[in-house]
N, C-alpha and C positions, 0 to 999 in steps of 0.2 A: 657873527658867523666866524664860525673861524677863519684867521688869515692863509694863503696858499703857506708852503713853508719850502724855505729855500735851502736845496741838498747841501751841506759842506762842499765850497769846492776841494776840488781834488786836481793830485798831478795832471798835466796837460788840458786844466781847463783853463779862460783866458780871465784875469782879475778883471772885477769892473771897475767901472772909472769912479773914480772919487774927490771931493775938493770938500781940504778940514782947513780949521781955524788952529795955526799954529800957538799951545802956550808958552815958548821958547827962541820960537825965533820968528820974523816980520814974512807977512804974508802966508795967504794962503798954498798951500799943500795939494798935488794932483799925484794922480794915475801920471799922466803924461808928465809932468816937469820930476817923476821919478822916471821915466821910460828914459833906459839909455844902459842902465844900468841895475846889476842885480840888487835886491834889497829881502831884509828881513822885517815882517807888518806879524808886531802881535796885537790884537788885540782884546781888552781888559776892560776889567769891570773898574767905578769908579774909585776916588780917594776912600771911598769906605772899609774897599776892603784893604785888611793888610796880606793876603797874600800877593794877591797883584803891585800893590807898592815895594816887596821883598822884592819882585821879580822886574823891577824895575829901579832896582840897586844891579840884582844879577846883569842885566842885560846890559850896565855901563860898564859893569867889569869883565862884558866878553865885547865890548865893543868893540876894542884894538884888534882883537882878534878876527874880527868879520871882518873887519878895514882891510885888513891885512889880504884878507880872500877876494877881492874885491867888493863887498857885502856892506853897503845899506843901513843901520838898524833905526829902526819907525818902531813908534810905542803908541795907540790909542788905547784913550779912557773915556768912558762915559761921563766926562765930567766937564762942564758949563767953561769955555777958554776965562773966564775974568778969575772963576775958584780954581784955575788949575797955576794958573800966572801968582797966584799971592799966594797959593803953598806952596812953588818950586822957584817963588821968591830966597823962601828962607831956606829950604832944603833941593836949589838943584843938583841938576842931572845934565850928562853930556848923553844922553838920547835924544833925539829929536820926537817929541811927544806932541802929539794932535787930540783935538778936543770933540770928541761927536756925544753930545748926552743925548742924544735921542737911538744910541746904538744905528743907526740904517747905514753905515761902513762894517756892524757886526753883523747885520741881517744880509748884507747884500753878499760878504765873501760865506757865508750859508754858517755863521755860527749862532747854534742853536740858545735863544732862550728858554729853558724848562717849565712846565703848566703843570698846573694839579689836574687831576683826572677827575672831577664832580665823582661822589657818592654814593648818585643816582649810577653812573656810567656812562650819563652821559659826555658826550667828546670822546669817545674811545676807547681800546683797551687804553694801558700800562706801555712805554716805548720808549723808555729809557735810551737819548738826553732830553726828545723834545718832550715824555710826557709820561710825571711821574706821577703815584699816587701819596697822600699826605704824607701817610706813615709810613710811607717808604722812604722818603726824604725825611724825615721825623727818624725815622731806625738807625742816619747814616753817622760813623763817626769817621773821624781823619786826625791825623796827626804824618800829616807831609815833613820830612825835616829835622822830625826827635820838638823840635820848639816848647812845642805844651807838654806841659806836664801828664797829662793824659790823655787816649783819643777822645775830642768831645765832639759833639755836630758841631758842624758848621757856624752855624748863625753863634754859639755859646763859643767858639775858636774864635772868631772875629771879636766879641766883645772883648775876650782876656787878648787878644795881641792890640787890640787899639788904647786901652789900659795899659801897654805894658806899655807903649809905643809914646804913650799921652797925646793921642792925636783923640782928638775930641772930631764928633761930626757936629757943624753947624745945617742950617736946617736944608741951603744946596744937597748938603751929602744923603739926607733925612729923604726928603723929595727924589733924589736919585733913586735913593736903595728899593723905597717903595715901589716907586716904576720899573724895576730895571736889578730888582734882587734877586735874579732867577736865572738872570745871565751868564751865559756862559765863556770862556774865554779860550781862545784860535789863534794860532800860529798860521805861517806862512811865509815858504821863500819865493819871491818872487822873478825870474829871468830877468835879463836887459829887453826880453823881448814884452813884458806884460804876462808870460804865461808861470801857471803855482809849480813850481819843480820840490816842493815838499809842502807838508801839512799836518798838523795835528792839534783836534780838541782835544777840548779837558771831558775827562771823566769817560770815555766814548763807551765805556762799560754799566759801570752805576754809579750812585754818589757818592757811596764810601773813596772812591776816585775823586773826586771835586780837591780844587785847588791843588794839588799836582800838577806842574807843570814843567815842561821840557829844558835839560839841566844846561852847563856852559857844556862839557862836551860833546854834549846831542847837537846841540846847533850848529858848533863847531865843524862838528862832521856832516847836519845837513846842508851845511855853508862848502864844504869843500868838495861835494858832492855834485853842486849847481857848478862850481867851477870846474871841474873838472868834465860833468856834460856840453860846458860853453867851450874847452878848449883852453884856456886861463893856463898861466903855469899858478904854482900849488901859492903863492905870494905874491902879490901883487902890488900892494898897495903897504903907502908908510904910515899908520895913525898920528892921525891929529895928532895936538894935546889941548886942545879946546873943541869945541862946537861954533861957528861962526854964526851967531848968531844974527848977523847984516842978512843973511841971504838964503834960500833957503839950498841952493848951489854950493857945496861947499867944496873947494878952491884942491886941489888937489897939493902936497903940499910938491 
């Protein structure tokens, strides 16, 4: 039986409760612990996705600008915490990284998980980004950022970039990919009261938009609008030089 679909959260919706282990901080992080300060939360595929790994690097680069606007930065990946801790021990990130191998928080925020419509028509007609035909998915060609030698299928692009990065997926990565390979990515700005102020879902129109995420300018602009609606000045915080890994509550300098 097909599960009921949770619509993606939109501005004005209340963020759902969640509590997730952190790969680079002590203790779980929850909506309750974040309440009281605006935050950007991005929901990504696992470490097997090179585009998601690149987005994490971009988030680390834009994080100081978001901090100055009073916005905390959170990333959620569907990789088990132990695997993520091992990876980021060698490739540390300043972004607070949460782990959700079952994608439960992704689904609570309504980030779609694309499913293939059977050839016999069962499951209803194609309705991207929730349902697509295998033929349409196989026809997709992407080259976000121009890093690939040519536009190619997303799965082929994953292999090319993983080889370029020297990233070898292990058994845990393979299991996550097999279970959640068509999970999409979503970004949400949430205000101090826990209300979504801005949202962006990956590839809203077609598979040809896969692996294209908001850039730094778009994230800063969204954070600025969130701060303006809250009546805050454009710069209210000084960015910390390092992430406090002893507590989920960052200390203001």
